[in-house]
N, C-alpha and C positions, 0 to 999 in steps of 0.2 A: 361019651358024647359023639354023635355023628356029625360030620361036616360035609358040605357039598362045595365042589370046586366051581368057581364061576369064570375060570380061565378059558372057557370054550369061546371060539370066535362065532360071531353071527352077523347077519346083515339086516339092516332096517330098511323097509320099503318106503322111500320118501313119498310115494304116491298115495299111500294109505289115507293120509289126512285129507288130501285133495279129493280122493274118491269118496270118502265118507261125507265130505261137505257137498260135493255134487249130488250124492244120493239123497241127502237131507233136503237139498233144494228141489230136486226132481220129484221127490215123494211128498213134498210139502209138509215138512216137519212143523210142529206147533211153534217151535222157537223161531224158525225162519218166517213163518206167517206173522208171528207177533212183532218181529223186528222189521218187517216189510211195510208196516202201516205208516201212513203219512205222519202220525203223531210221533211214532218212534224215530222216524228219519228226522223230524223237526227237533226232537229232544237231543238227538245225536249231533246235529248241526250246531245247536246252541251250546252244547258242551264243549265242542271242538273249535268254536270260533273265538279268536282272541279279540275282545272289545277293549276300548280305551279304559273302560272301568276295571276290567280283569287285569289289564297291564298295570294300572296304577296300584291295585291291591297287591299284585306280586312284587312290585317295586318296593312298596312300603314293607311287605313282609320279609323279603330277602335283602333289602337295602341295596339294590343295584339299579 
């Protein structure tokens, strides 16, 4: 059975993710376009905003 050693050292370029995101934004990828709509922004804001009702449900669920 053949084995391959993974003990080689390598470096990861942390800019790759940023460059890919910038490229997607600059090229107008479908995902960026879809998430940039007012509806998507409103849905995100609604999902991330803590309302008194959400706080009460969390307190009831987790007992804190």
